[in-house]
Each structure stands twice: as structure tokens, then as C-alpha cells.
N, C-alpha and C positions, 0 to 999 in steps of 0.2 A: 734239318736234321738228316732226312733221306739222302739228300745230296752228299753230306758228309760221309754217311755209311757207305754210299756207293763208291766215293772217292777212295775210301780205306780198302774196300774189297778189290778195287782195281789195283791199288798199291800192292796188296797182299799178292795178287796173281803175278804182278810184273817183277817182283824182286825175288832173287835167289840169294839170301844172305849168307855171307861168309863170317865165321867167327875166328878171330885171330887173337891169341893170348900173347901179350908182350910184357916182359918183366922190367918194371921201372928201374931196377938196379942193373940191368944188363940189356939194354935195348937193341933189338935185332934190326939192324939197318936194312937188310933185305926186306923184311916185313914192312917197315916203315916205307920203303921206297915203293912197294906194292900198293900200299894204301894211298900214297901221295899221287901215283899215277891215276888212281880211281878219281881222286879229287880233281885233278887237271882236266880229265875227260868229262867232267860234269857229273859225277856220281856223289853218293851220299855216304859219309863215313862217320860212325859214332866213335867218340874217343874220350879218354879221361882228362879232366883237368883237376886242379887242386880244390875247386869248388864242388862241381857236380859233373856228370858226364854231358858232353856236347854232341849235337847232331849237326854235322859239318858239311858244308859245300864251298866251292870257290866263291868268294865274296864279289868276284867280277863276272860271274855267269848268272844272268837273270833266270834262265830256265832252270838251272840247278837250285837256285833260291827258291824259285816257285815249288819245286819238288820237296823242299823242306817243310814248307807249309802244308802241302798235301800229306806227306808221311805223318806229321804230327796231328793233323786235323786242326791246325792252328788258325785262329781268326786272322784275316788279311790285314787288319789294321794293328797288329801286335808287333813292333819292330824287333829286328834281330841285332845281335852284337857281332862286331867284326873282331876276330882274334889275329894277332900279328906276332911275330917271332923275333923281330929286331926293329930298331927305331927308324931304319930306312923305309920300312913298310908304312910307317905312320904318314910319310909324305904322299903316299900313294892314295890314301883313304881320306885324308882331311884337307880341308881348304880354309885355313885360319892363320891369322897374323895378329901383330899388335899385342894388346893385353891378353887376349884369349890364347894366343900361342905362348906367351911368357908363362901363363898359369898352367897350361897344359904341360910344358916342359918341366916346370917345377914339380907338379904332381907326379909326372912319369919318373923323374929323378928319385923322388922319395918313395913311391909305392909299387913301381914296376920293376921286374916281373911280380905279379901278385893279384889279389882278389878285388881289383878296383877297375870299374869301367868308367870312362870319361866320355861324355856326350859333347861333341864339337861340331862344327860345320862340316858337311859331307862334300868330298870332292866328286866331280862329275863322273869320274872313273867307277864309282861304286853305283850300281844300278838302284833306282829309286825304290824298287820293291824290298830291298834290304831294310830301309827305313820306313817303309809303307808311305812313301811319297814326302816324308819330311826332309827339310834341307839340312838336317843334322844326322849324325851316325854315332853310335856307341863303340868305342874301341877299347880293347883290352889285350894286355901282354900277359898271358898265363905264365905261372912259375912251373908247372907240371912238366917233367922232362919228356914225357911222351907226346904231350900237346906241342911243345916247342919243336921237337924233332919232326913231327908230321907238317907242321906249318912250313918249317925251313925247307923240308924235302919237297913240299908241294910248290914252293917258290911263289905262292900267292897267299894273300889274307884269306882266312876261312871265316865265313859267317855261320854262326852256330847259336841257336838256343839250346835249352836243355833236351837231352835225348829221351823224352817221355812223350806219351800221348798227351795231347793238351788238356790241362786241367788236373792231371794225375800228380801224385808227388814226384818231385824231381829224383832222377837215378843217382845214387851214390856208390853202387856196386854194379860190376858187370852183369850180374844176374837180373838186376832191375832193367837194364837196357834190353837185354834179350827177351824179357817178359814183354815189353812194350814195342820194341822196334824190329822183332824178327819178321822177315818177310816184307818189311817196309823200306829197308835200306840195302845198299850193297855190301858194306862191311861194318861189323861191330868189332872194335877193339877192346878186349877185356883187359885192363891193366891194373885190376885189384881195386881197393877201396879209395874213395876220395877223402883227403884229410880234413877239409874245412866243413864240407857237408851242406852248406847253403850257398846260393848263388852270389855272385859278386856285388859288392856296393856299387850303385850306379850314381855318379855325381855329375850333374848338368853344369857345364862352364859356358854353354851357349845361350842361355836363358836371361832374362831380365835379373833374375836373382840366382846366384849360384847356390845350388841346393842338392842335398842327397834325395833322390827320387825313390831309391829302393835301398833299404839298409843292408849291411853285409859285415864281414869281418873287419874291414877297414872302416873305423868309426868316425863320427863326427868330430869327436875330440881330437883324433889324429889329423883329419883334414884340416881342422882349424888351426893347426901349427903352421900351415903353409897358406891357407886362404882364411884370414881372420873374419871375413864376412859371411863364411859359409853357414847355411842353415839346413834343416831337414823338413821334408814335406811331411805334413801330419797324415800318415798313411791309414789312420782309423777314420779319416773323413772320406766319404764316398767319392770315388773319382770314375764314375761310370756313365758320364754324359755321352749319349749315343753320337753326338755331333763333334766330340772332342778326341782328337788323335792323341794317344798317350806317347809321350816322348821316351818312355822306358818300358821293358817288359815288367809285368807284375803290378800294373797299376789298375787295370780296367776290368778284369775278369776274376771269377773264383779260380784260385790257383792251388796247386799242391795238395789236392784233396784226395783222400782214399774214397773207396766206394761207400764207406760208412758216413752217416751224419756225424758231424763233430760239433760239440758244445763245449765252450770254455767257461770255467767258473773262476771268478777273481774275488779276493777278500782275504780276511784274516785266516791263517792256515787251518785251525781247528773248524772254523765255520765252513770252509771250502770242503773239507773232509766229510763233515756232517751232511752238507747239502748234495754232495755227489752220491753218497751212500743212499740218500733218500731218493734221488733221482733214478738210481740203478734199480731199486725195488719196483718203482712205477714203470720203468721201461721194460723190465723182465716180465711184469704182469700183462704188458701189452704184446709181449711175444718177441722182444728184441733180444739179440745176442749182444752183450755188453762188454765194453773194454774201458780201462782207465790209463790214461797217459799221465804218469806221476814222475816222482823223482826218487833218488835213493833214500831220501829222508822220509818220504811219505808212503813209500811202496807197501809197507807192512799193514797200513790201515785198511787196504781194500782187499784183503784176502777172504773173498767170499766164493760160494760155489758157483761154477759156471760163469766166472768173470775173468777176462784176460787182463792182467795188469803188466804194463810195460814201463820201464824206467828210462828216462832220457839221461841219467847220470846224476851228478850232485847238483843240488839246488844252487850251490855257490859257483858252479863251473859252466858258464855259458858257451864256452868253445866245445865242451863235451856234449851239451845239449844240441848244439848245431850240428855236430858230427853224427849224432844218432836220430835226429827228428824224422827225416824222410824215411829211413829204414824202418822206424817203429811204425809209421803210418802205413807202410806197404805190408808189415807183418800182420796188422789187424786185418787187412784184406785176406791175407793167406790163411788166417785162422777163422774166417767167416764171421767176424764182428761186423754189425751193422749200425751200432750206436756207440760212439767213442765220447767219453768225458775226460776233459783235459784240464789240469791245474794251470792257471795263469802263472807266468814265470816272471822273475825280476827283470826290469828293463834297464837300459844303460848299457853301453858298449855293445858287444856282439849279442847280448840279451835282446836288443831292439830288433835284430834280424831274426832271432828265434821266434819271438812273439809276432813279427810281421807275418812269417810264413804260417804259423798257427793260425793267426787271425784270418788270413785268406783261405786256408784250408777249411775253416769253419764258416766261410761265407759271411764273416763278421757277426756270427752268433756267440756273443759273449755276455754273461750276466754277473752281476756283483751281489755278494751276500754280506 
């Protein structure tokens, strides 16, 4: 821990971060060219995608990739995703043929550009530290115009995890990135809010079983229309074996967490409300500042003195929940909350992605009433 803090202090001293605002509807090519030059020279640039903001460096520069890990305080065995801006770049980062290549092409045709990461065999041109020594690499073709423009102008694939301190809620607004990455990177592109709000679906086509390792906006049902044998990893099962290298981000560690302790309550709606209200009383008596992560339908039940209640949106709209989740978790921090009680949300479709992130934020702390 001391070593990680020391690294962060050194990064803070080393960087003079430039903040550049770019309008998604009127992209300034000169600003993009400036950011792309920083990428080519081995620098770090934070940029918006349709999912969350990314912390990017040239995927072909091993030293720059190492600096991503330092800037985030990211564990060295948590692989990165490589972002491309056209299909020619796919040839530069992957080494696959036969059935794997055929499946990759079919999925790319169906879902790219978009919030789907595909894990395929890695080409030797991609440094091993991008994938933490694995022979595979995650690749994504983002649909966000600023992300596409930056990658195209840089002329190289960009390796990028989310642009937050490791373990914190992922950034979906420019202000989130500035909060976490100011002084740690060369440039932060503020391109407004991210539409999807949770990281991409990660689908492994290089393993023994083709599986979703991390749920996202592209669902198992959708992928199954292309790959009938596709399945999904049971993400509520512990995957923290110290000797096991994760093939995807978001598998091995507590992720997406605010400073507050998060507890999830699952069960029949009225029982959940009653239980959370009871837990709030106990927590307040113990000196905690409490918050509730609710929905539009249940928001009114938690109106108590000195309780911060935030809504993710409609109970029936998982896309809205996904868009708001990380912003709400960060707002609890801003408002000084140190104990958050969250209602479990419906699974299925994008709801799997929302519950996956909430489950990770809570460190698996979920109870049923």
C-alpha cells in the first residue's frame, strides 16, 4: 500500500494535466490532432467513449502502457482493452484464424462499432503487459465519435481501461475524470456525458467455452443470435484465486466502489423497504451518514431526516439505471455518505450489467429478506 501511495505521489508531481473540451457534435480536428500527437509520443490521454471514459496510451508502447497502471494504481494482473477505429487495425492486434476468426468477424459485423469487447488471440506486436502476460487480448471498436477520431488521428490502437483510480466508480462525466486523474495524465478530453454508463460487455471467443466474462449493454440474448453456444460466467461466484490471471477486467477485484460501504438488499419490494429502513436506524445510531440507492418507484419510501436518497431511474428501465449508476455512487461520496443501502434490481438484459457493477461495488455484500 505504501508503495502504491508513493507511486501516486510521483505521478502527481510528474504530470501537468491539460483539460480540453471537445463538442461531440462539432469535433475540433486541431484539438484531436494535438491529443493524438501526445498518444504517439507515449503520453496518457483520457477520452470519452459511449460506455465510460477511458485512460488511453498507445497499445504498441510498453512503457506508456506501464504508465496507465501507475496512473490508476491498477493491479499488474488486471488486463487492458485495446480500442481500434477501423477493421484494418484488427489485423495489427490479433492473431487468429479458422473458426475463431470467422466468429470474430461475424460478431464484429453485428455489434461494432459498439459496447462489445471480444477476447481473441494476441498478436506479438501488442506488448505482453497490455494483457498481463496472457496470449489473448480484448479488442473493442467504440462508437463514440470523439474516441474514433482520436484513435484514427493517432494512427495506432489505444489501450485503455476506465479513467478512474483503481477500485473507484467508473467515470461517465468529464468532472469524474478530472476528480481522479488530474495530475496523473497528460490530457483529459471533456466530451460530456457517456450514453451507456457501464463498461462494455466482454465476450471471450478464445477460451474452451465462448462466454460473457463481464456483462454490459450487449446482452447474452443478442450474442446468442450469432453464437448459439454462448453462455455467461456466473459473476456472483468468487473469482479471486491469487494464482489465477483474469482474462477480463472486472473479475478479480472489488470494483466500481464509492468510499462508502455498500450493502445490497434483495427480496419482495415491501420487505426490502422495511429492512433498509430498519438498517438505517441502526446505522445512524452507530454514527453513520446514510444513503439509499433506490428507483423512481421506491424513492418516496425513504424520506427520512439526514438520509441521502438517490434514484437510478425507473425500475423497468435498465438502460436508464446503467446510465446513472456510477454518477450516483460518486454523488454519495460528494455528499459525505459513508453507508449506502441499495435495492437489488431486476436482472436480465442490461439489468445483468447494472447488478454486476453494484455487486462488485458492494464487494459481494448482498442479503436477502
